N, CA and C of each residue as an Amber inpcrd file, in Angstrom:
protein
   393
 -29.9940000-109.3850000 -33.6810000 -29.0300000-108.2220000 -34.3960000
 -27.2910000-108.7550000 -34.6090000 -26.7740000-108.9670000 -34.9470000
 -25.5050000-109.4270000 -34.9350000 -24.5480000-108.3780000 -34.0970000
 -23.2810000-109.0760000 -33.7480000 -22.4660000-108.1530000 -32.6700000
 -22.1100000-106.4430000 -33.3880000 -21.8120000-106.9430000 -35.1670000
 -21.3970000-105.9290000 -35.2990000 -22.3760000-104.6360000 -35.3690000
 -23.6440000-104.7930000 -35.4280000 -24.6910000-104.1240000 -35.7930000
 -25.2370000-103.4230000 -34.4140000 -24.6040000-104.6510000 -33.1970000
 -25.0560000-103.9160000 -32.2640000 -23.7480000-103.2050000 -31.6010000
 -22.8160000-103.2740000 -31.9290000 -21.7800000-102.3100000 -31.8020000
 -22.1340000-100.8660000 -32.4090000 -23.0100000-100.8170000 -33.7750000
 -22.3820000 -99.6130000 -34.3690000 -23.8380000 -99.1060000 -33.2630000
 -24.9640000 -99.6540000 -32.9990000 -25.9740000 -99.0280000 -32.2930000
 -25.7120000 -98.2350000 -31.4920000 -24.7510000 -99.4360000 -30.3210000
 -24.5670000 -98.6230000 -29.2460000 -23.8980000 -97.5390000 -29.3760000
 -22.4910000 -97.5860000 -30.2260000 -21.9320000 -96.2460000 -30.6840000
 -23.2710000 -95.0470000 -30.3500000 -23.5450000 -95.2450000 -32.0050000
 -24.6790000 -93.9670000 -32.2740000 -25.3140000 -93.7250000 -30.9870000
 -25.9050000 -94.3150000 -30.3280000 -27.0950000 -94.3000000 -29.1040000
 -26.0520000 -93.2580000 -27.9570000 -24.8700000 -93.9650000 -27.7550000
 -23.7080000 -93.0900000 -26.9550000 -23.7910000 -91.7630000 -27.3550000
 -22.7050000 -91.3030000 -28.9420000 -23.0240000 -90.1610000 -29.2610000
 -24.0930000 -89.3660000 -29.4300000 -25.4400000 -89.7410000 -28.9220000
 -26.4030000 -89.2360000 -29.4410000 -26.7450000 -88.5200000 -27.9920000
 -26.6690000 -89.3310000 -26.7820000 -26.9580000 -89.2930000 -25.8140000
 -25.7100000 -88.2610000 -25.2530000 -24.0490000 -88.5200000 -25.4800000
 -23.2610000 -87.3800000 -24.9170000 -23.4270000 -86.0110000 -25.9980000
 -24.0920000 -85.9460000 -26.9990000 -23.7720000 -85.0670000 -28.1750000
 -24.9460000 -84.2060000 -27.5770000 -26.2380000 -84.5360000 -26.5180000
 -27.5570000 -83.5000000 -26.5950000 -27.2580000 -83.1940000 -25.0320000
 -26.0290000 -83.8390000 -24.3380000 -25.6350000 -83.3500000 -22.9480000
 -25.6480000 -81.7570000 -22.9140000 -24.9180000 -80.7960000 -23.8320000
 -24.3040000 -79.6010000 -24.2660000 -26.1830000 -78.8320000 -23.7920000
 -26.9630000 -79.2430000 -24.8970000 -28.2580000 -78.6210000 -25.2000000
 -29.3060000 -78.9180000 -23.4710000 -28.7300000 -80.4430000 -23.2190000
 -29.7060000 -80.0560000 -21.3650000 -28.6230000 -79.1550000 -20.8800000
 -27.1420000 -79.3600000 -20.7830000 -26.6670000 -78.4860000 -19.7510000
 -27.3860000 -76.7580000 -19.6710000 -27.4550000 -76.4920000 -20.9270000
 -27.8370000 -75.1720000 -21.2590000 -29.3070000 -74.6730000 -20.5030000
 -30.0440000 -76.0500000 -20.7210000 -31.4180000 -75.6670000 -20.0530000
 -31.5250000 -75.9700000 -18.6460000 -30.8260000 -76.6310000 -18.3060000
 -30.8120000 -77.3770000 -16.7150000 -29.8390000 -75.8460000 -15.8610000
 -29.4330000 -75.4210000 -16.3010000 -28.0860000 -74.2330000 -15.8780000
 -29.4300000 -72.9840000 -15.6090000 -30.6840000 -72.8690000 -15.8500000
 -31.1590000 -71.7120000 -15.8810000 -31.5940000 -71.8080000 -14.3780000
 -31.8130000 -73.2790000 -14.0230000 -32.5340000 -73.5550000 -12.6570000
 -31.3360000 -73.6980000 -11.4900000 -30.5920000 -74.9910000 -12.0760000
 -29.7160000 -74.9960000 -11.2210000 -28.0470000 -74.5440000 -11.2220000
 -27.3150000 -74.4250000 -10.4560000 -25.6170000 -73.7810000 -10.8390000
 -24.7710000 -75.0870000 -11.1930000 -23.6520000 -74.7720000 -11.5720000
 -23.1430000 -75.9170000 -12.1160000 -22.3970000 -76.5230000 -10.9680000
 -22.1570000 -76.0810000  -9.6250000 -21.8240000 -77.0080000  -8.6980000
 -22.4580000 -78.4140000  -8.2850000 -24.0860000 -77.6080000  -8.5480000
 -25.4900000 -79.0690000  -7.9230000 -25.2810000 -79.8280000  -9.1200000
 -24.7570000 -78.8510000 -10.6140000 -25.0310000 -80.3860000 -11.6140000
 -24.0300000 -81.3100000 -11.4750000 -22.7410000 -80.5840000 -11.3020000
 -21.7680000 -81.6350000 -11.0810000 -21.9210000 -83.1530000  -9.9120000
 -22.6020000 -82.5590000  -8.7610000 -23.1270000 -83.0910000  -7.2540000
 -23.9070000 -84.2670000  -7.9020000 -24.8860000 -83.7830000  -8.6200000
 -26.0330000 -84.6040000  -8.9990000 -25.1210000 -85.7480000  -9.8200000
 -24.6670000 -85.3480000 -11.2280000 -23.8570000 -86.2590000 -11.8550000
 -22.7290000 -87.2750000 -11.4790000 -22.5140000 -86.8920000 -10.4280000
 -21.4150000 -87.5000000  -9.8740000 -21.9960000 -88.4960000  -8.9010000
 -23.5260000 -88.2440000  -7.9180000 -23.7420000 -89.3130000  -7.3160000
 -24.4940000 -89.8180000  -7.9580000 -25.1050000 -90.0560000  -9.1290000
 -26.0770000 -91.0270000  -9.6000000 -24.7610000 -91.6880000 -10.1000000
 -23.7250000 -91.6090000 -10.7610000 -22.7550000 -91.8200000 -11.4370000
 -21.7730000 -92.6350000 -10.3050000 -21.7250000 -92.4070000  -9.2020000
 -21.4690000 -93.6390000  -7.6730000 -22.6360000 -94.5640000  -7.6490000
 -23.7170000 -94.3730000  -7.5630000 -25.3520000 -95.0260000  -7.3040000
 -24.4540000 -96.1940000  -8.5640000 -24.2870000 -95.8100000  -9.6380000
 -24.6390000 -96.6200000 -10.6040000 -23.1810000 -97.5580000 -10.8320000
 -22.3250000 -97.2010000 -10.3470000 -21.0230000 -98.1160000 -10.2060000
 -21.1520000 -98.9270000  -8.9240000 -21.6510000 -98.2520000  -8.1040000
 -21.9320000 -98.9920000  -6.7810000 -22.8580000 -99.9400000  -6.7690000
 -23.5740000-100.1840000  -7.7500000 -24.7180000-100.9710000  -7.7660000
 -23.4960000-102.6220000  -8.7300000 -23.1910000-101.9690000  -9.6530000
 -22.3650000-102.7660000 -10.8620000 -21.3550000-103.6790000  -9.8210000
 -20.4680000-102.9970000  -9.0800000 -19.3130000-103.6800000  -8.1640000
 -20.3910000-104.7470000  -7.4900000 -21.4950000-103.9980000  -6.2980000
 -22.3200000-105.0510000  -5.7550000 -22.6160000-106.2940000  -6.2550000
 -23.1410000-106.2980000  -7.7660000 -23.5360000-107.0370000  -8.5180000
 -22.3680000-108.3390000  -8.9250000 -21.3070000-107.9680000  -9.3910000
 -20.2520000-108.4670000  -9.0840000 -19.2890000-109.1970000  -8.0490000
 -20.1980000-109.0130000  -6.9470000 -19.0060000-108.6420000  -5.8350000
 -17.8970000-108.8310000  -5.1450000 -17.9030000-107.1790000  -5.8150000
 -16.6140000-106.5270000  -5.6640000 -16.5800000-105.5740000  -4.4420000
 -15.3070000-105.4970000  -4.0760000 -15.3540000-104.5720000  -2.6410000
 -14.3270000-103.4830000  -3.1840000 -14.6910000-102.1320000  -2.1720000
 -14.0040000-101.1100000  -2.1010000 -12.4450000-101.2410000  -1.4370000
 -11.4520000-100.7510000  -2.0050000 -10.4680000-101.1370000  -1.7330000
 -10.1650000-100.4750000  -0.0160000  -9.5770000-101.0780000   1.1020000
  -9.4940000-100.6740000   2.0310000  -8.1510000 -99.9480000   2.8380000
  -7.4370000 -99.4670000   1.7760000  -5.8500000 -99.0340000   2.4950000
  -6.4520000 -97.4590000   2.3060000  -5.6390000 -96.4440000   3.0140000
  -5.5450000 -95.1970000   3.0270000  -4.8250000 -94.2660000   1.6200000
  -3.4450000 -95.2960000   1.1430000  -3.0810000 -94.7450000   0.2280000
  -3.0460000 -95.0700000  -1.2270000  -4.3300000 -95.8280000  -1.6450000
  -5.3940000 -95.8730000  -2.5440000  -6.2280000 -95.0450000  -2.4620000
  -7.0060000 -94.8010000  -1.6260000  -7.8590000 -93.7130000  -1.1030000
  -7.6360000 -92.4260000  -1.7180000  -6.3300000 -92.0830000  -0.9360000
  -5.6990000 -90.7710000  -1.2620000  -5.1830000 -90.6170000  -2.9670000
  -4.8370000 -91.6520000  -3.3280000  -4.6380000 -91.7750000  -4.9290000
  -6.1360000 -91.6940000  -5.6180000  -7.1640000 -91.9130000  -5.3440000
  -8.0680000 -91.8120000  -6.0210000  -8.8300000 -90.7340000  -5.5440000
  -8.5550000 -89.9980000  -4.5860000  -9.2380000 -89.0720000  -4.3460000
  -8.3400000 -87.6680000  -5.2010000  -6.9420000 -87.8510000  -5.1460000
  -6.4540000 -86.6700000  -6.5550000  -6.7300000 -87.0810000  -7.8790000
  -7.0940000 -88.0630000  -8.0580000  -7.5990000 -88.4450000  -9.4660000
  -8.7210000 -87.9920000 -10.0840000  -9.3590000 -88.2540000  -8.8850000
 -11.0820000 -87.9160000  -8.7570000 -11.0190000 -86.4200000  -9.0910000
 -10.2700000 -85.6050000  -8.1310000 -10.4370000 -83.9130000  -8.4230000
  -9.7410000 -83.5410000  -9.5850000  -8.6700000 -83.9650000  -9.7500000
  -8.0470000 -83.2350000 -10.8710000  -8.7150000 -83.7910000 -12.5650000
  -8.9760000 -85.7130000 -12.7760000  -9.2330000 -85.6740000 -13.5000000
 -10.4210000 -85.8290000 -13.6290000 -11.4900000 -85.8980000 -12.7380000
 -13.0530000 -85.9690000 -13.0780000 -14.0420000 -84.6150000 -12.5280000
 -13.4160000 -84.3150000 -11.3860000 -13.8910000 -83.5240000 -10.7540000
 -13.7020000 -81.8770000 -11.0170000 -12.7240000 -81.5550000 -11.5630000
 -12.5740000 -79.9860000 -11.7080000 -12.6990000 -80.0980000 -13.1080000
 -12.1840000 -80.6200000 -14.0030000 -12.6300000 -80.6010000 -15.6360000
 -14.0040000 -80.4260000 -15.9250000 -14.8580000 -81.5800000 -14.9800000
 -16.0250000 -81.3570000 -15.5440000 -16.6990000 -80.3080000 -15.0640000
 -16.7310000 -79.8300000 -13.6430000 -16.7570000 -78.3200000 -13.0100000
 -16.5950000 -77.4570000 -13.7290000 -15.6950000 -77.2110000 -14.7000000
 -15.1800000 -76.5500000 -15.2420000 -15.9070000 -76.1580000 -16.6030000
 -16.0100000 -77.3600000 -17.0680000 -16.7180000 -77.3820000 -18.3760000
 -18.2080000 -77.1160000 -18.1370000 -19.0440000 -77.1430000 -17.3330000
 -20.0010000 -76.7230000 -17.0520000 -20.5130000 -74.9320000 -16.4300000
 -19.0550000 -74.4930000 -15.6410000 -19.2190000 -73.5630000 -15.1320000
 -19.0760000 -72.9420000 -16.9560000 -18.1140000 -72.9990000 -17.6950000
 -18.1370000 -72.5080000 -18.9600000 -19.2000000 -72.3910000 -19.8600000
 -20.0040000 -73.6400000 -19.7450000 -21.0680000 -73.5120000 -20.5170000
 -22.6440000 -72.3800000 -20.3680000 -21.8420000 -72.1050000 -18.8140000
 -22.9100000 -70.9710000 -18.5570000 -22.3740000 -69.7240000 -19.0980000
 -21.4190000 -69.4380000 -19.5100000 -21.0140000 -68.1090000 -19.9760000
 -20.4840000 -68.3290000 -21.5000000 -20.6340000 -69.2400000 -22.3620000
 -20.4860000 -69.0940000 -24.2740000 -21.7670000 -70.1330000 -24.1760000
 -22.2900000 -70.3320000 -25.3660000 -23.1400000 -70.5970000 -26.1930000
 -22.5740000 -72.6010000 -26.0890000 -23.5460000 -73.0970000 -26.1980000
 -23.0600000 -74.2400000 -26.1020000 -22.5520000 -75.1170000 -27.4290000
 -22.7490000 -74.6500000 -28.5750000 -21.8080000 -74.7380000 -29.6000000
 -20.3240000 -74.9150000 -30.1570000 -20.1270000 -73.6550000 -28.9640000
 -18.7910000 -73.2680000 -28.8520000 -18.4670000 -74.3530000 -28.1850000
 -18.7900000 -74.2620000 -26.2310000 -18.4480000 -75.3580000 -25.8890000
 -18.5560000 -77.3250000 -26.2960000 -19.2750000 -77.2530000 -27.1280000
 -18.6500000 -78.8240000 -27.5520000 -17.7580000 -78.6280000 -28.7760000
 -17.6640000 -77.6730000 -29.2850000 -16.2270000 -77.9090000 -29.9430000
 -14.5150000 -77.6150000 -29.7700000 -14.9770000 -76.6030000 -28.1940000
 -13.7810000 -76.2690000 -27.2710000 -13.7560000 -78.2800000 -26.8130000
 -14.7320000 -78.6620000 -26.2770000 -14.7510000 -79.7810000 -25.7480000
 -14.1760000 -81.1520000 -26.4220000 -14.6460000 -81.3580000 -27.6360000
 -13.8460000 -81.9300000 -28.6120000 -12.7950000 -82.0110000 -28.9640000
 -12.0500000 -80.8270000 -29.5580000 -10.8120000 -80.6010000 -29.6620000
  -9.9790000 -81.0590000 -28.4420000 -10.5930000 -81.4330000 -27.1560000
  -9.4600000 -81.4790000 -26.0840000  -8.6500000 -82.6040000 -26.4610000
  -8.5970000 -83.8530000 -27.3980000  -7.7890000 -84.3940000 -27.5500000
  -6.2770000 -84.0860000 -28.3940000  -6.8000000 -83.1530000 -29.2580000
  -5.6510000 -82.5610000 -29.7470000  -5.0580000 -81.6050000 -28.5590000
  -5.4010000 -80.8320000 -27.7480000  -4.7330000 -80.3100000 -26.9960000
  -3.5610000 -81.1100000 -25.9820000  -4.4250000 -82.3770000 -25.6690000
  -3.4620000 -83.0630000 -24.6050000  -2.3250000 -83.7430000 -25.8060000
  -2.5130000 -84.2010000 -26.9370000  -1.9660000 -84.8340000 -27.8130000
  -0.2730000 -83.9070000 -27.8550000  -1.0750000 -82.2880000 -28.3580000
   0.2030000 -81.5050000 -27.8070000   1.3960000 -81.2280000 -26.8540000
   0.2670000 -81.1980000 -25.7180000   0.9930000 -80.5780000 -24.2540000
   1.7040000 -82.0400000 -23.8900000   1.2630000 -83.3430000 -24.2050000
   2.0370000 -84.3570000 -23.8430000   3.2750000 -84.7720000 -24.5800000
   3.5470000 -84.1770000 -25.7660000   4.6970000 -84.5570000 -26.4690000
   5.7940000 -83.3890000 -26.1730000   4.8520000 -81.8030000 -25.3940000
   6.2400000 -80.7800000 -25.4640000   6.6040000 -81.3870000 -23.5320000
   5.9070000 -81.4180000 -22.9740000   6.0020000 -82.1410000 -21.3780000
   6.6880000 -82.7700000 -21.2120000   6.3820000 -84.0590000 -21.9610000
   7.3940000 -85.2540000 -21.7060000   8.0830000 -85.8260000 -22.9020000
   8.8540000 -85.8920000 -22.6230000  10.3730000 -86.1930000 -23.6560000
   9.9910000 -87.5870000 -24.2680000   9.5140000 -88.4160000 -23.5420000
   9.6300000 -89.9930000 -24.2080000   8.4820000 -90.2760000 -24.9120000
   6.9210000 -89.3380000 -24.7720000   5.6960000 -89.5640000 -25.6880000
   6.3360000 -88.4600000 -26.9900000   7.2660000 -89.3090000 -27.8220000
   7.0190000 -88.7180000 -29.0360000   5.7210000 -88.3770000 -30.1580000
   5.5130000 -87.8420000 -30.6140000   4.7330000 -87.3440000 -31.4950000
   4.9160000 -88.2570000 -33.1260000   3.4850000 -89.2330000 -32.6050000
   3.8060000 -90.0150000 -34.1620000   2.6560000 -90.0860000 -34.9120000
   2.8000000 -90.5040000 -35.8900000   1.5690000 -90.3890000 -37.2430000
   0.5320000 -90.5350000 -36.4670000   0.4890000 -92.2130000 -35.9080000
  -0.5820000 -92.8210000 -35.4190000  -1.3970000 -92.5060000 -34.4230000
  -0.6080000 -91.2080000 -33.5370000  -1.0480000 -90.6100000 -32.7730000
  -1.8270000 -88.9740000 -32.7370000  -1.4400000 -88.9510000 -34.0270000
  -2.3780000 -87.2850000 -34.7360000  -3.3360000 -87.9740000 -35.5480000
  -3.4100000 -89.2130000 -35.9140000  -4.4630000 -89.8760000 -36.6460000
  -5.3720000 -90.2470000 -35.7710000  -4.9180000 -90.8080000 -35.0360000
  -5.8910000 -91.0160000 -33.8750000  -6.6650000 -90.0650000 -33.1010000
  -6.0760000 -88.8570000 -32.8740000  -6.5660000 -87.9560000 -32.1150000
  -7.2400000 -87.0540000 -33.2060000  -6.8210000 -87.1140000 -34.2750000
  -8.0940000 -86.1040000 -35.4810000  -9.2760000 -86.8590000 -35.7310000
  -8.7570000 -88.3040000 -35.5120000 -10.3540000 -89.5780000 -35.7720000
 -11.3680000 -88.7960000 -34.6030000
């Protein structure tokens, strides 16, 4: 398989895997709540990433400042949005949830250009977000 063909295969595999998560979330939430699902997802990801770190002989940071920054990043960038998305799936149809989730880049683009004056809204950014 050529590199280009392999890249397209991986792209479509990830798209199918990611796209089906909304369907599976709806089924799983009948038995387990959103908080438990997020905890399970993050535990699996942590084990996977730790095994990658160990295989590459990398170590965890040792200073408290880095761990504090990582904790804030984890809370606001990963844990809270993932929990709110999971909780939202229990309240609305998965089709609506996937559309709202897919429109996130558009909201980020608009809010970033409004909040940060040095982030100008360019044609390239708009086309990238629409893509």
